[in-house]
N, C-alpha and C positions, 0 to 999 in steps of 0.2 A: 537282171534284165532292165535295160533302160527304155523308157517310153516317153512320148511327148503327149501331155494331157491336152485334150481338145475342149475340156470343160473343167470347172472347179470340182474337185473331188474332196469331200471332207476327210481330213486326216491324212491326205496324200499330198495335195498341192493345188495350185491354181492353173488356170488356162495358160497354155503355151510354156509351162514349166517342163523341164526335162528331169524326170525323177527315176530313181532306181527302185524297182519293186520286185517282189518274189516272182519267179517265172509263172507259177500257177495262177497267181492273182492277175497278172498281166494278160496271159493267154485266155484264161477262162472267164474273166469278169470285165476288165477294163476295155480290151479290144473288141470283144463281141457286143458289148453294150454301146460301143461308139464313143467311149469316154477317152480313149487314147489310141495312139498308133505307135508302131515300132520306131525307135530313134535311129533311123538309118542316116548316113551322111547327107543324102539328098533331102530327106525330111527335115534335118537340122537346118540346112540352108534355107529351105522354104519358110520355116518358122522364124529364123533370124530376119529374113526379108520382111515378113509380115509384121514382126515386132517393130522393125525400123520404120515402116510405113505408117504404123498405127500409133507411134509414140506420142504424137500431139493429141490424138484422140484419147489415149490412155491418161495423159495428164489432165484432160478435161474431166474424165470420169472420176479420177482421184480427187480433183478439186470439188466436184459435185458431191462426192461422198463426204469429204471433210466439211463442206457447207451444211450438209444434212446433219452431221454429228454436232456441229455448232448450234444449229437451230434446235435440235432436241435438247442439248445442254443438260441441265440439271432437272429435267422433267421427272416427276414421280408419278407413276401410274397407279390407279386403283383397280384391282382385279377382284370382282365379287365371286365368291364360291360358297357352296353349301357346306356347312361345317357342323360337327357334333358339339356337345357341351364341353369337351376337353380341348377344343380348338383344332382338332384334326379334321381336315377337309375330306369330303367324299371324292375319291379319285385323285387327280393331281392337276396343277396348273400346267398348261402346255404352251408351246411356242406359238401356236395358232391364236390363243387368247391374247398373248402379248402383241402379236402382229395386228390383231383386230383393234386392240386398245390404242396402238400407235396410229392406225389408219383413221380411227375416230377423231384423233387430234390433228389429222392432216399430214401425217408422215407415212409414206409408203415403204415399208420394210418387209421383205419376203420372210416368211416364217423359217425357211431353211437357213437363213443367215443369223438366226438367234440361237444362242447357247446359254444354258443355265450353269451357274457355278455349283449348284447343289440341287437335289430333288426338292420340289416344292409340294409338300404334303400336309402343311399345317398353316394356320393363320400367322401373319407376321410380315416383316420386311425382308426382301431379298434383292439380289442384283442379277442382271442378265447381261451378256456381252452381245453387242450388235456387230457382226462382221460385215461392215459396209463396203470394204475394199480390202485387198490383201495387205495394204499398209495402213488402213484406217479401221481401228476397232474402238468401240465406244461402250462404256459401262452405263447402264440405266437401272435406276432403282424402281421397285414396284412393291406395293403393299397388297397383301392378300387379305381381304376383309370378308366378314360373314355376310351372306346375301339374305 
């Protein structure tokens, strides 16, 4: 089943992409949630026209995302967490904590656009991926330190 995404869907695609999904996923989740619509010929034409008209705006958005990635650069974040004697933290570091740490430095990155390479459950140095745009991804390092 082919659908046109109305919004970014993690693991599926980005806004205005035409993707093939399983029929149940499309009918029971994507379409009722307003995340997609059926890829009919008329809907394809509408999306193509919207993309053509918004191409200059999309270039600006991509440029802004690249500029943000360049400003963040090699920044290393310090994330405080309560930890036991063995270095294992209570709970886990979440994308919200990374987002707030970036916000405190003046970078506004939505927590939904942050992915971890591995689970963060002990003290140490880790990396996270910032999905700033569908073509702009940036790696950021962060240290989990005892609070």
